[in-house]
C-alpha positions in Angstrom: 0.0 0.0 0.0 1.5 3.3 -1.1 1.8 6.3 1.2 2.2 9.8 -0.2 4.5 12.4 1.2 1.8 13.8 3.5 1.1 10.5 5.1 -2.1 9.6 3.3 -2.9 6.2 1.8 -3.1 6.5 -2.0 -4.0 4.4 -4.9 -1.7 3.7 -7.9 -1.6 5.5 -11.2 -3.6 4.0 -14.1 -4.4 4.7 -17.7 -7.7 6.3 -18.2 -10.0 5.8 -21.1 -10.2 9.0 -23.1 -12.0 10.4 -26.1 -12.6 8.3 -29.1 -13.9 8.2 -32.7 -17.7 7.9 -32.6 -17.6 5.4 -35.4 -15.7 2.8 -33.3 -16.3 3.7 -29.7 -12.7 2.7 -29.0 -11.1 4.9 -26.2 -7.7 6.4 -26.6 -5.7 5.9 -23.4 -3.9 8.8 -21.6 -2.2 8.8 -18.3 -3.6 10.6 -15.2 -3.1 9.9 -11.5 -5.9 8.1 -9.6 -5.4 8.8 -6.0 -7.7 7.9 -3.1 -6.8 9.4 0.2 -8.1 8.1 3.5 -8.4 11.0 5.9 -8.3 10.9 9.7 -11.3 11.7 11.9 -11.4 14.4 14.6 -8.8 17.0 13.7 -8.0 19.3 10.7 -5.6 18.0 8.1 -4.0 19.6 5.1 -5.8 18.5 1.9 -4.0 16.0 -0.2 -2.8 17.1 -3.6 -5.2 17.0 -6.6 -8.3 16.1 -4.7 -11.7 17.5 -5.5 -14.3 15.7 -3.4 -14.7 14.0 0.0 -17.1 11.2 0.8 -17.7 9.2 4.0 -18.3 5.5 4.3 -19.6 3.7 7.4 -19.3 0.1 8.7 -23.0 0.2 9.4 -25.8 2.8 9.1 -25.0 5.6 11.6 -27.4 6.8 14.2 -26.2 10.4 13.7 -24.8 12.3 10.8 -21.1 12.9 10.3 -20.0 16.5 9.4 -17.3 18.1 7.5 -15.8 21.6 7.2 -13.1 23.3 5.2 -10.8 26.1 6.2 -9.1 28.7 4.0 -6.1 30.4 5.6 -7.4 29.6 9.1 -11.0 30.6 8.6 -13.3 27.5 8.9 -16.5 27.2 7.0 -19.8 26.2 8.6 -20.2 22.5 9.2 -21.7 20.5 6.3 -23.9 17.6 7.5 -22.8 14.3 5.8 -25.8 12.0 5.7 -26.1 8.4 4.7 -27.3 8.1 1.1 -30.0 5.9 -0.5 -28.5 6.4 -3.9 -27.3 2.8 -4.2 -27.9 -0.6 -5.8 -30.4 -2.9 -4.2 -27.7 -5.3 -3.0 -25.5 -2.6 -1.3 -25.9 -2.2 2.5 -28.3 0.6 3.0 -27.1 3.9 4.5 -23.4 2.9 4.6 -22.0 5.8 2.4 -22.6 9.5 1.9 -22.8 11.4 -1.3 -19.7 13.4 -2.2 -18.9 16.9 -0.9 -16.8 19.2 -3.1 -13.5 20.6 -1.8 -13.3 24.4 -2.3 -10.4 25.5 -4.5 -8.9 27.7 -1.8 -9.1 25.0 0.9 -6.1 24.8 3.3 -7.5 22.2 5.7 -10.3 19.6 6.0 -11.9 18.4 9.2 -14.3 15.5 9.6 -16.2 14.7 12.8 -18.4 11.7 13.6 -20.3 11.2 16.9 -21.4 7.6 16.2 -18.1 5.8 16.8 -19.7 2.3 16.4 -20.5 3.2 12.7 -16.7 3.5 12.1 -16.7 6.5 9.6 -14.0 6.6 7.0 -13.6 9.9 5.1 -12.1 9.4 1.6 -10.9 12.2 -0.6 -10.8 11.5 -4.4 -9.9 13.4 -7.5 -12.3 14.2 -10.4 -9.3 14.6 -12.8 -10.1 18.2 -13.4 -6.6 18.8 -15.0 -7.3 16.4 -17.9 -6.3 18.3 -21.1 -7.8 15.9 -23.8 -11.0 17.3 -25.3 -14.0 15.0 -25.0 -16.6 15.4 -27.8 -18.0 11.9 -28.5 -21.8 11.8 -28.5 -24.4 9.4 -29.6 -27.9 10.2 -30.8 -30.3 8.9 -28.1 -34.0 9.4 -28.8 -33.0 12.4 -31.0 -31.0 13.9 -28.1 -27.2 14.1 -28.0 -25.7 12.1 -25.1 -22.0 12.3 -24.2 -20.7 8.7 -24.2 -18.7 7.2 -21.3 -15.6 7.5 -23.4 -16.6 11.1 -24.2 -16.6 12.1 -20.5 -13.5 10.0 -19.7 -14.8 7.0 -17.7 -12.1 4.9 -16.2 -13.3 1.6 -17.5 -10.5 -0.3 -15.8 -12.0 0.5 -12.4 -15.0 -1.7 -13.2 -12.9 -4.7 -14.0 -11.5 -7.5 -11.8 -7.9 -8.5 -11.9 -8.9 -11.4 -14.1 -10.4 -8.9 -16.6 -14.0 -9.7 -15.9 -16.6 -7.0 -15.3 -17.3 -6.4 -11.6 -21.0 -5.4 -12.0 -22.2 -7.2 -15.1 -25.1 -5.5 -16.9 -28.5 -7.1 -16.2 -31.7 -6.0 -17.7 -35.4 -5.6 -16.9 -38.6 -4.1 -18.3 -38.8 -0.4 -17.7 -41.6 0.7 -15.4 -40.9 4.2 -14.0 -38.4 7.1 -14.2 -36.8 8.6 -11.1 -35.2 12.1 -10.9 -32.4 12.8 -8.5 -29.9 15.5 -7.7 -26.3 14.7 -7.0 -26.5 16.7 -3.8 -23.1 18.3 -4.4 -22.1 21.5 -6.0 -20.8 20.9 -9.5 -17.3 21.6 -10.7 -17.3 24.2 -13.5 -15.6 21.4 -15.5 -18.8 19.3 -15.2 -17.2 16.1 -16.7 -14.9 16.1 -13.7 -17.9 15.8 -11.4 -19.2 12.9 -13.5 -15.8 11.2 -13.3 -15.7 11.7 -9.5 -19.1 10.2 -9.0 -18.1 7.3 -11.3 -14.9 6.7 -9.4 -16.7 6.9 -6.0 -19.5 4.5 -6.9 -17.2 2.1 -8.9 -14.0 1.9 -6.8 -14.5 3.5 -3.4 -17.9 2.0 -2.7 -17.1 -1.1 -4.7 -20.2 -1.3 -6.9 -18.3 -1.7 -10.1 -20.0 1.1 -12.0 -21.9 4.4 -11.7 -25.4 4.0 -10.4 -27.3 6.6 -12.5 -28.5 5.9 -16.1 -28.2 9.5 -17.3 -26.8 12.7 -15.8 -27.5 16.3 -16.8 -25.1 19.2 -16.1 -25.9 22.9 -15.5 -25.2 23.6 -19.2 -27.9 21.1 -20.2 -25.5 18.5 -21.5 -26.5 14.8 -21.0 -24.0 12.2 -19.9 -24.3 8.4 -20.3 -24.1 6.6 -17.0 -24.5 2.9 -16.1 -22.9 0.7 -18.7 -25.1 -1.5 -20.9 -22.0 -3.4 -22.2 -22.3 -1.5 -25.5 -20.2 1.7 -25.6 -22.6 3.4 -28.1 -25.9 2.2 -26.5 -26.7 4.1 -23.3 -29.6 3.0 -21.0 -31.1 0.2 -23.0 -29.5 -3.1 -24.2 -30.1 -2.1 -27.8 -29.8 1.6 -27.5 -32.9 3.5 -28.5 -33.8 1.0 -31.3 -35.6 -1.2 -28.7 -36.5 0.2 -25.2 -37.8 -3.0 -23.5 -34.6 -4.0 -21.8 -33.4 -1.4 -19.3 -30.0 -1.9 -17.7 -30.4 -2.2 -13.9 -28.8 0.7 -12.1 -28.1 1.7 -8.5 -29.8 5.0 -7.6 -32.9 4.2 -5.5 -32.4 1.5 -2.8 -34.7 -1.5 -3.2 -36.4 0.1 -6.2 -33.8 -0.2 -9.0 -35.0 -2.9 -11.3 -37.1 -1.4 -14.0 -36.4 2.1 -12.7 -34.5 4.6 -15.0 -32.5 7.1 -12.9 -31.7 10.6 -14.1 -29.4 12.7 -12.0 -29.3 16.5 -12.1 -25.7 17.6 -11.3 -25.9 20.1 -8.4 -27.3 20.6 -4.9 -30.9 21.9 -5.2 -31.7 22.0 -1.5 -32.4 25.7 -1.8 -31.2 26.8 -5.3 -33.1 25.8 -8.5 -31.4 24.1 -11.4 -30.3 26.3 -14.3 -32.8 26.9 -17.1 -30.7 24.9 -19.5 -30.6 21.9 -17.1 -34.4 22.2 -16.5 -35.1 22.4 -20.3 -33.0 19.4 -21.0 -34.7 17.4 -18.2 -38.2 18.2 -19.7 -37.0 17.3 -23.2 -35.4 14.0 -21.9 -38.5 13.1 -19.9 -40.8 13.7 -22.8 -38.6 11.6 -25.1 -38.3 8.8 -22.6 -42.1 8.7 -21.8 -42.8 8.7 -25.5 -40.5 5.7 -26.1 -41.7 3.8 -23.0 -45.4 4.5 -23.3 -45.5 6.4 -19.9 -47.8 9.3 -19.0 -45.6 11.9 -17.3 -48.6 13.0 -15.2 -49.8 9.4 -14.5 -49.1 6.8 -11.9 -47.6 3.3 -12.1 -47.9 0.2 -9.9 -44.2 -0.5 -9.5 -43.0 -4.0 -8.6 -39.3 -4.8 -8.2 -38.9 -8.4 -9.4 -35.7 -8.8 -7.5 -36.5 -7.3 -4.0 -40.2 -7.6 -4.1 -40.6 -4.0 -3.2 -43.8 -2.4 -4.4 -45.0 1.2 -4.8 -47.9 3.1 -6.2 -45.9 6.0 -7.5 -45.8 8.7 -10.2 -44.5 7.3 -13.5 -42.1 10.2 -13.4 -41.1 10.0 -9.8 -38.8 12.0 -7.5 -36.4 10.0 -5.4 -38.1 11.2 -2.2 -41.2 9.4 -3.3 -39.4 6.0 -3.1 -36.8 6.4 -0.3 -36.5 8.4 2.9 -34.5 11.3 1.5 -34.9 15.0 0.5 -33.6 14.2 -3.0 -33.9 15.8 -5.6 -33.9 18.9 -3.3 -36.7 21.2 -2.2 -36.0 23.7 -5.0 -36.7 20.9 -7.6 -39.6 19.4 -5.6 -41.6 22.6 -5.3 -41.8 22.8 -9.1 -41.8 19.2 -10.0 -45.5 19.1 -11.0 -44.7 21.8 -13.6 -41.9 19.7 -15.0 -44.3 16.7 -15.3 -46.9 19.0 -17.0 -44.4 20.5 -19.4 -43.2 17.0 -20.4 -46.8 15.8 -20.9 -47.6 18.9 -23.0 -44.6 18.2 -25.3 -45.7 14.6 -25.5 -49.3 15.5 -26.5 -48.4 18.2 -29.0 -45.4 16.5 -30.5 -43.3 19.5 -29.7 -39.6 19.2 -30.4 -37.6 17.5 -27.7 -34.3 18.7 -29.2 -31.8 20.6 -27.0 -29.5 23.3 -28.3 -26.3 22.3 -26.4 -24.9 19.0 -27.7 -22.4 18.7 -24.8 -19.6 20.9 -23.7 -16.0 19.6 -24.1 -14.0 19.1 -21.0 -10.6 20.7 -21.6 -7.8 22.5 -19.9 -9.6 25.7 -20.6 -12.6 24.6 -18.5 -12.5 26.5 -15.2 -11.6 24.1 -12.4 -13.2 26.0 -9.6 -15.8 24.3 -7.5 -19.0 26.2 -6.7 -19.9 26.7 -3.0 -21.7 23.9 -1.3 -24.5 24.4 1.2 -25.9 21.2 2.9 -25.4 17.7 1.7 -28.7 15.9 1.2 -29.0 12.1 0.8 
């Protein structure tokens, strides 16, 4: 096990899958560091180099929340509550990991506190690879919408493979029943692809799932990113891409309610601030396109049954995460207007209005500002 010069446990460097030609889907490799630093509990520490986010794992579901704060030149921020998250696969122990918290760019120390010692909290700092210089531009047409492929946003595909070369979380498929909307509950790096990479690394390697849990992610500019792998680099969400939508890859975003549930994540913390107009517009367009393809009524209800866990729910066909699990996700600022989002998606579906979006996906490059926006309170 390697130790860096500041005394933190780190991972080894690996080759990361980069941008590729859309005709082949074959990633071009480029070298970047992949470091995972385990932080101490109970006292401030200097932030490790090249880290962008901190998450907390627990040995069991804690009875109280952990908390984190950052200092800049000796001035500490307010404490940020770090709650157990229900954004996870059905087979993952419930409530044993938080969502990520972004590290401010001027941070000079990080302090994590946890009152429930029996839960054995472990703070882990990871990088989103914000310094990557390769431009990512690969997109695929998905239901007439441009979606940035996994190679396009720089997914580290080797993280999802065992030493033997096999896939750690093999794709399985089920019939789609509902759609669930989330927020990432973290402020988004201005280089949004770095946030997607950090979530992927956290879900895949740190938490050990083998892949990212969401099917699709939307950044503040309105760009859509492919999430959970179907096994086909150019076919997001469904086994056969959008040519046949009856086989939805099983994700990990709503505990006990994942099979047949398509998860869309809005990148950002919408506890009190609303998503950008571009993100909202893309969400409405995406929901209308998906409901059209799946035969769902955006303003209707579905009798959901998870064939794996047996969990059932009478729920909106286009649901919010809070309607399935005990959580405030996708944030109060989204929830207060969610009926309007459903109504707008239904109107587009009825009238046949265009579901196209104007931004086909921003490129992540060295010119993308690496600053991290301020974070308020982490919500599960």
